[in-house]
C-alpha positions as CSV (number, residue, x, y, z in Angstrom):
1,M,78.7,-124.2,0.0
2,T,75.9,-123.9,-2.6
3,M,74.4,-120.7,-3.7
4,K,71.1,-121.7,-2.2
5,V,72.6,-122.3,1.3
6,L,74.5,-119.0,1.0
7,A,71.4,-117.1,0.0
8,L,69.4,-118.6,2.9
9,G,72.2,-117.7,5.3
10,V,72.2,-114.1,4.1
11,A,68.4,-113.8,4.3
12,A,68.5,-115.2,7.8
13,A,71.2,-112.7,8.9
14,L,69.2,-109.8,7.4
15,A,66.1,-110.9,9.2
16,V,67.9,-111.2,12.5
17,G,69.5,-107.8,12.0
18,L,66.1,-106.2,11.2
19,A,64.5,-107.8,14.2
20,A,67.4,-106.5,16.4
21,D,66.7,-102.9,15.1
22,M,63.0,-103.2,15.5
23,A,61.3,-101.9,18.7
24,L,59.1,-104.6,20.1
25,V,56.2,-104.5,22.5
26,Q,55.0,-107.6,24.4
27,P,51.3,-108.5,24.2
28,K,50.7,-107.9,27.9
29,D,52.2,-104.5,27.6
30,L,50.2,-103.5,24.6
31,A,47.0,-104.8,26.3
32,A,47.7,-102.7,29.4
33,Q,48.4,-99.6,27.2
34,L,45.2,-100.1,25.3
35,A,43.2,-100.7,28.5
36,A,44.6,-97.5,30.1
37,K,43.3,-95.4,27.2
38,V,45.9,-92.8,27.9
39,S,48.1,-92.8,24.8
40,N,46.6,-95.3,22.4
41,P,48.8,-96.2,19.4
42,V,47.4,-96.8,16.0
43,V,47.3,-100.6,15.9
44,V,47.6,-102.2,12.4
45,Y,47.1,-105.9,11.6
46,V,49.2,-107.0,8.7
47,G,48.4,-110.7,8.4
48,P,45.8,-112.8,6.5
49,N,42.3,-111.4,6.5
50,F,40.6,-114.7,7.5
51,L,42.4,-114.4,10.8
52,Y,41.5,-110.8,11.2
53,R,37.8,-111.6,10.5
54,G,38.0,-114.4,13.2
55,K,39.4,-112.3,16.0
56,H,41.6,-109.2,16.2
57,I,42.6,-106.4,18.6
58,P,39.6,-104.1,19.0
59,G,40.0,-101.0,16.8
60,S,42.9,-102.3,14.8
61,I,43.2,-101.4,11.2
62,Y,43.5,-104.2,8.6
63,A,46.3,-103.8,6.1
64,G,47.2,-107.4,5.3
65,P,48.1,-109.3,2.1
66,G,44.4,-110.0,1.2
67,S,43.2,-106.4,1.4
68,Q,41.8,-104.7,-1.6
69,T,45.0,-102.8,-2.3
70,G,47.3,-105.6,-1.2
71,G,49.6,-105.8,1.8
72,L,52.3,-103.0,1.9
73,E,50.3,-100.8,-0.4
74,A,47.3,-101.1,2.0
75,L,49.6,-100.2,4.9
76,K,50.8,-97.1,3.1
77,L,47.2,-95.9,2.4
78,A,46.1,-96.7,6.0
79,V,48.8,-94.5,7.6
80,D,49.7,-92.0,5.0
81,K,47.8,-89.0,6.6
82,L,49.1,-89.7,10.1
83,P,51.7,-87.5,11.7
84,R,55.1,-89.2,11.4
85,T,55.5,-88.9,15.2
86,R,52.3,-91.0,15.9
87,E,52.9,-94.3,17.6
88,I,52.1,-97.3,15.4
89,V,52.1,-100.9,16.5
90,V,52.0,-103.6,13.8
91,Y,51.1,-107.2,14.5
92,C,50.3,-110.4,12.8
93,G,50.4,-113.7,14.6
94,C,49.7,-116.0,11.6
95,C,52.7,-118.1,12.7
96,P,55.6,-118.0,15.1
97,W,57.6,-114.8,15.2
98,S,60.6,-116.4,13.6
99,H,58.6,-117.4,10.5
100,C,56.3,-114.4,10.1
101,P,56.6,-113.0,6.6
102,N,54.4,-109.9,7.4
103,V,55.5,-107.9,10.4
104,K,59.2,-107.1,9.6
105,P,58.5,-105.7,6.1
106,A,55.6,-103.7,7.5
107,A,57.7,-102.1,10.2
108,E,60.5,-101.4,7.8
109,L,58.1,-99.7,5.3
110,L,56.8,-97.5,8.1
111,R,60.3,-96.5,9.1
112,L,61.1,-95.7,5.4
113,M,58.0,-93.6,5.3
114,G,59.4,-91.5,8.1
115,F,57.5,-92.8,11.1
116,T,59.6,-92.4,14.2
117,H,57.6,-94.4,16.8
118,V,57.0,-97.8,15.1
119,K,56.8,-101.0,17.2
120,A,56.0,-104.5,16.4
121,M,54.0,-106.7,18.8
122,Y,56.2,-109.7,19.6
123,V,53.9,-112.7,18.9
124,E,56.2,-115.6,19.9
125,T,53.9,-118.5,19.0
126,S,50.6,-117.2,17.4
127,F,48.0,-114.5,18.0
128,A,45.7,-117.2,19.4
129,A,48.3,-118.4,22.0
130,D,49.9,-115.1,22.8
131,W,46.8,-112.8,22.9
132,I,43.5,-114.6,22.7
133,D,44.3,-117.4,25.1
134,K,45.7,-114.9,27.6
135,G,42.3,-113.2,27.8
136,Y,43.2,-109.9,26.2
137,P,40.4,-108.1,24.4
138,V,39.3,-109.2,20.9
139,E,36.6,-108.5,18.4
140,A,35.5,-110.3,15.3
141,G,34.4,-108.8,12.0
142,T,35.3,-107.7,8.6
143,P,38.4,-105.7,7.9
144,R,38.3,-101.9,8.4
145,E,40.8,-100.7,5.8
């Protein structure tokens, strides 16, 4: 077994382990929670800003890799003053869940920062297929960082 194959196997095992430990919310459940307006979480988009500009969940905060402060640093700044017990949902949807490079590191960072109610929206295929095409609310516009 080559080192490259071994490294890929270890990386895959770590990703699966992290996903297993991550609390997930389905798009339909998040849409219902936001529509009920009873206990709205802070929703943070952690993907590319051109997708956010196109369409995103209304009211979501942009903390993606193209932000002024850059990815995880933007996420830290966006949530730093929030109570650590506040519910936060991170989402991306740039690609299928199994390939997304953004959600898992964002959720892990929030946990390391001490947030106790972190969830990731499970976007199986893409934000377009799993949210927009299902008719859940969207808005377009420039990132609110």
